[in-house]
Short mmCIF file of the C-alpha atoms (twelve columns), coordinates in Angstrom:
data_MODEL
# 
_entry.id   MODEL 
# 
loop_
_atom_site.group_PDB 
_atom_site.id 
_atom_site.type_symbol 
_atom_site.label_atom_id 
_atom_site.label_alt_id 
_atom_site.label_comp_id 
_atom_site.label_asym_id 
_atom_site.label_seq_id 
_atom_site.Cartn_x 
_atom_site.Cartn_y 
_atom_site.Cartn_z 
_atom_site.pdbx_PDB_model_num 
ATOM 1  C CA . MET A 1  -11.776 -18.131 -36.127 1 
ATOM 2  C CA . LYS A 2  -10.632 -20.023 -39.190 1 
ATOM 3  C CA . LEU A 3  -7.993  -22.727 -39.289 1 
ATOM 4  C CA . TYR A 4  -5.719  -23.428 -42.270 1 
ATOM 5  C CA . ALA A 5  -3.162  -26.093 -43.125 1 
ATOM 6  C CA . GLN A 6  0.248   -25.212 -44.570 1 
ATOM 7  C CA . HIS A 7  0.969   -26.893 -47.913 1 
ATOM 8  C CA . GLY A 8  4.729   -26.926 -48.432 1 
ATOM 9  C CA . ALA A 9  7.742   -29.018 -49.405 1 
ATOM 10 C CA . GLN A 10 6.450   -32.285 -47.958 1 
ATOM 11 C CA . ALA A 11 2.815   -32.003 -48.844 1 
ATOM 12 C CA . GLY A 12 0.856   -34.964 -47.581 1 
ATOM 13 C CA . GLU A 13 -2.766  -35.936 -47.320 1 
ATOM 14 C CA . ARG A 14 -3.511  -34.529 -43.858 1 
ATOM 15 C CA . TRP A 15 -4.928  -31.259 -45.198 1 
ATOM 16 C CA . ARG A 16 -7.344  -33.148 -47.469 1 
ATOM 17 C CA . LYS A 17 -8.516  -35.226 -44.517 1 
ATOM 18 C CA . GLY A 18 -8.920  -32.071 -42.443 1 
ATOM 19 C CA . ILE A 19 -11.104 -30.444 -45.086 1 
ATOM 20 C CA . ARG A 20 -13.190 -33.589 -45.634 1 
ATOM 21 C CA . ARG A 21 -13.845 -33.784 -41.885 1 
ATOM 22 C CA . SER A 22 -14.547 -30.022 -41.681 1 
ATOM 23 C CA . LEU A 23 -11.685 -29.557 -39.218 1 
ATOM 24 C CA . ILE A 24 -9.939  -26.871 -41.278 1 
ATOM 25 C CA . ASP A 25 -11.185 -24.143 -43.598 1 
ATOM 26 C CA . GLY A 26 -8.522  -24.217 -46.273 1 
ATOM 27 C CA . VAL A 27 -4.897  -24.399 -47.316 1 
ATOM 28 C CA . ILE A 28 -2.010  -21.921 -47.344 1 
ATOM 29 C CA . TYR A 29 0.329   -22.678 -50.247 1 
ATOM 30 C CA . ALA A 30 4.016   -21.889 -49.853 1 
ATOM 31 C CA . THR A 31 4.911   -20.286 -53.184 1 
ATOM 32 C CA . ARG A 32 8.497   -21.403 -52.753 1 
ATOM 33 C CA . TYR A 33 7.397   -24.994 -53.341 1 
ATOM 34 C CA . ILE A 34 4.934   -24.484 -56.178 1 
ATOM 35 C CA . SER A 35 6.016   -26.422 -59.248 1 
ATOM 36 C CA . ARG A 36 4.880   -26.201 -62.871 1 
ATOM 37 C CA . GLU A 37 2.248   -28.856 -62.163 1 
ATOM 38 C CA . SER A 38 0.841   -27.026 -59.148 1 
ATOM 39 C CA . PRO A 39 -1.655  -24.752 -60.964 1 
ATOM 40 C CA . GLU A 40 -3.454  -27.846 -62.269 1 
ATOM 41 C CA . GLN A 41 -3.368  -29.441 -58.807 1 
ATOM 42 C CA . ILE A 42 -4.735  -26.248 -57.242 1 
ATOM 43 C CA . LYS A 43 -7.541  -26.185 -59.819 1 
ATOM 44 C CA . LYS A 44 -8.430  -29.835 -59.025 1 
ATOM 45 C CA . PHE A 45 -8.373  -28.987 -55.316 1 
ATOM 46 C CA . GLN A 46 -10.795 -26.126 -55.972 1 
ATOM 47 C CA . GLU A 47 -13.124 -28.453 -57.871 1 
ATOM 48 C CA . GLN A 48 -12.988 -31.138 -55.142 1 
ATOM 49 C CA . PHE A 49 -13.462 -28.718 -52.254 1 
ATOM 50 C CA . PRO A 50 -15.298 -25.644 -53.621 1 
ATOM 51 C CA . SER A 51 -16.177 -24.217 -50.197 1 
ATOM 52 C CA . SER A 52 -12.568 -24.320 -48.941 1 
ATOM 53 C CA . GLU A 53 -10.230 -21.353 -49.090 1 
ATOM 54 C CA . ARG A 54 -6.830  -21.182 -50.769 1 
ATOM 55 C CA . LEU A 55 -4.257  -18.651 -49.623 1 
ATOM 56 C CA . PHE A 56 -0.691  -18.058 -50.806 1 
ATOM 57 C CA . ASP A 57 2.296   -17.275 -48.585 1 
ATOM 58 C CA . SER A 58 4.398   -15.008 -50.779 1 
ATOM 59 C CA . GLN A 59 7.431   -15.454 -48.496 1 
ATOM 60 C CA . PHE A 60 9.042   -12.031 -48.501 1 
ATOM 61 C CA . TYR A 61 12.007  -11.578 -46.166 1 
ATOM 62 C CA . ALA A 62 13.760  -8.326  -45.259 1 
ATOM 63 C CA . ALA A 63 17.275  -8.520  -43.875 1 
ATOM 64 C CA . PHE A 64 20.357  -6.454  -43.071 1 
ATOM 65 C CA . PHE A 65 23.731  -7.857  -44.079 1 
ATOM 66 C CA . GLY A 66 26.715  -6.469  -42.155 1 
ATOM 67 C CA . GLU A 67 26.869  -3.458  -39.883 1 
ATOM 68 C CA . ASP A 68 26.690  -0.606  -42.412 1 
ATOM 69 C CA . SER A 69 24.865  -2.321  -45.256 1 
ATOM 70 C CA . ASP A 70 21.546  -1.312  -46.763 1 
ATOM 71 C CA . ALA A 71 18.373  -3.286  -46.187 1 
ATOM 72 C CA . ARG A 72 17.704  -5.974  -48.766 1 
ATOM 73 C CA . LEU A 73 14.455  -7.612  -49.716 1 
ATOM 74 C CA . VAL A 74 14.685  -11.305 -50.528 1 
ATOM 75 C CA . ILE A 75 11.767  -12.906 -52.378 1 
ATOM 76 C CA . CYS A 76 11.543  -16.684 -52.391 1 
# 
């Protein structure tokens, strides 16, 4: 079984420590919190930790609004 850290709004250094210590296998990025600078940061992360995995949480949500309304898909 693999273990991943969530990288989101308050990204800290714990996931880097986890990878360095071989406690986790990679990072799941929350696309909602990816900024313009993030692609460069992700590339640096890949160079620093080439054996780690990077996954992306696309954050799709389906919801019904009201009793007779149609289903709506919300993408964050």
